[in-house]
Steps between C-alpha positions, in 0.01 A plus 500: 500500500125489440295765672157411648300809405217413739743463792655837417160662473387325818744705709281802449184310396240274662749288687332182381697200359349543159718230333377244750146632465524459122615139535218427743236651274627308197518177701148549636363517149723249315600233754150344543472471122846343477416253776181399319691431179778317685239285673361406159849404387571295811163323479542424130856374548384275784226362274746447214738318735217282631381425148857388431459244778174380344669483158784292646250259656309466173825430316588240761161336444559498123838337559322234704253443215789454257662250737174307530463489120855368464414193709183359341315227683426318171815333373551314173811281499682285249788264556662591168572845355414366155138448609390845610157543659316831540169563674255688275175459693538433876128425529548178303808382690470233768772362724665196348776374272546300181784323322598649164711307251632657179467248217584760235480876461310672223719597204475694175562339165822632347564465125819588312517544123870498413745574223418851384780727381367825648204657674414669170500182292183468283283206607269451200129575491158346550263433789606378846224355717572505876308259724519456877431162659670174600727250323438132578547150359190316385439129556718416201788709634451772242568859603177699499388847606177605675400866480417663833127586471550816705766635263478700176645373174701775328590503129786737418564637152875510439579724199789451261817661629412451865807444718569278799475801736166601353368147546606512868313829543188360330497183710540698823175682424313168532353446848687219680810520274835674544774500235843657448807467283811368674858550381661161565853640490622252240394701198141371502171628634199317648135588547397412857127453564353455849145412605317560827557234770268202518443177307215660305711797386726324245527640147444360152596693183339410167645668187344560159806618308486735199872593496760237592640521850196536728451123519801484732263609778238228438446264796175344381614139539741536791709758677757255639773633272467859625375449856745590775250462784150355498204680647376330813268557792591511864426169669485481878428231752271633776484250786561232239241625252639613161376837371593696190500875428610700198728737694731490798290763678207304636217687672216248475648205687498620862196716589621846601865445400732507198790263431805612302699196379868542406641182659628224269319174439532258790468768769286395798392745768223591743283811479313604813268769636446596860365780716720515807329563835809634678572747222139616513518532879823703487372726223166561669661565841741752349216667311286529816798645690566770239133591459472540879814719505356719224163543670678575831704776335187654345323490838804647676528806275125571506411430865279756675577636847322319783530624861797720413690241297711609203327561168631343180679733260250412225180485703201571278711490183265391219771309312592291806135436584437388140797262517373350825156450345644344181712256700212400729268457203751282313556274802127438540414477128425172316769380256323404177612306195639195681204267473124505512498658848699805620790443740543700822818528707301359790443183294878444505553538873563878515288646779439864594561572870297741716767768464483470120826310455522179297608163635573172323318224690713188472229236517261685270781556248605133496140379466440739208822399324435129534146542372587709193859618448406660165283747694816671625578612145241770569747662740825467309454465122276653234308242299435511126300229328214417271170322537569264206754219471787552258498880531833657596510840674835673554636841589528758776191680620510870588396642838170633364365155407226371730435141603222340299399319180538660158360382165733454203275509192624408151306632200438191281505714183801730550693281744561805720450476875436720801561438869241677713459742208876569462658453158747217435760410238437150364735254332494137394773280647669224295297233680171669404424659836386862516692743721358838600700776671296766680592848374333730753298511819576354840642179348723662237780260401318186612527205258214250455553193280195303384488151350430495125134563422415655838279806480561639847557433868472660842824628652513499879723717718555500873712770669675369809502676838874566463452654156210717619698611806799587282267710285380694805860562610610608152208741468577647843871544421483625142142608436272738685600384849823575686671661205216747439478582872876560519470737203218689673699535823812599307298774331385624842861520621603694189205737540578562869870561424397752233277679750783505758723666244224752427463569875876570525463759224192642671684523834787690341256747344315545831823563686606759244158669520498512883858626515418772249201616699680482835791697353264775389330494841828522688618786281177689577527432874866606498409823318220571745729435796764733359236771452373443855850525643561821306179657630574386856845656487360822345241535775767440760712780348201732498438430866865581592502825309183620665 
């Protein structure tokens, strides 16, 4: 059984409850400090919990933005899956439809040179001239060939001992030509040669033989004996008007759109474009609702006490105040890059009420949509384009890119280009166009394709309200906003918990120190009392004896 030394000493000591006194003294010194640290923890945890509510609201708003993006107001439709239509520049699209008929699809020329015994069979030697162009019959019905003026004539030196496989490899190095050796399965091998699609991409081989055998590849007079499929252009009927293109991917027929033709000849369908008012109304209403809910949550958590009302858990928090300011600024800001004049939400029927909330005004919205439905792209879809006809701009734009116009400049000497000073990687496409891919800067990854001979253009970019709002939400959730504030508050909780643990250690040391001192005091008092009792008894004995 444990013995309380102070209690034992107390019987002949001061008579005070020194254990209780020790606890009171320790509590008087430590408890206020513990309460201060616990208050910090409680306050920080309340702020973290409230920030979690703000985070959840921001995530809900981002979900709404995703839903809005998944239901675009601009729709491109086709009545046949073999005639695919894709919008590339919404600014050039107008509501309407057209009838598309497939007369023929573009095809590559396919040649087969047969009867070889192996892929390693020697083929003779000499020179093989490769020309790209078109086969036709002249007025007398004689097969003739016209060289494509945009192509390059290649003369290949075939050395003695060259094999069929080596010839295939050499031909494949020629731009616009692909060749390979095919095992027929009957003991023979063929050389298959394929051109690019289009009527002007057919091939003619002219041989000057020095070692017998190479002449087997000569098609100077005709290629009928080795042709499996003739090169041909795509021919379409557009509202009854016949048009021809070299490929089945056609991006210069419908302004702002690309057609991909895979349907067989004889296919008739309708391609249409429309911006739907009801979809725009639903999207804009949903967007207004979620923006209002987000602003309401920010106001709720940061409200100041008025006449004794409750104060928001995050009142005065700089992060929350910055978010409120960013959101208000974005709502009032002009949306640039969607025409000569900036677009405001108020232009589209979205009004700001006296209490700061947004409201979609039905009549104003309908009037704005009927007047210019393309204007609503400024809310829902980023816009990429170019100032010059025939220029194709593709790719995704990062969040740091700003709305505006940017110069693409091609150096006429080196052929290299820059976009707003950023470097690009250039290449020449088979049809002669120049394609430049931006390598760095705000538009890294963007692809700009120029018509042959073009020395530059101006690329235009417009960031939509939805895209800008998503950027604000993403920055708040993952950048220096909510996440950074949660880290700061978490650090405060950890620091306060550390100090509480230190106070527990300090309290134990204080208790030990007080108990030690009180024990010494009680021992002294007990000794003095014993001495006093002894003297009292001695005096009493003296008095009796006298």
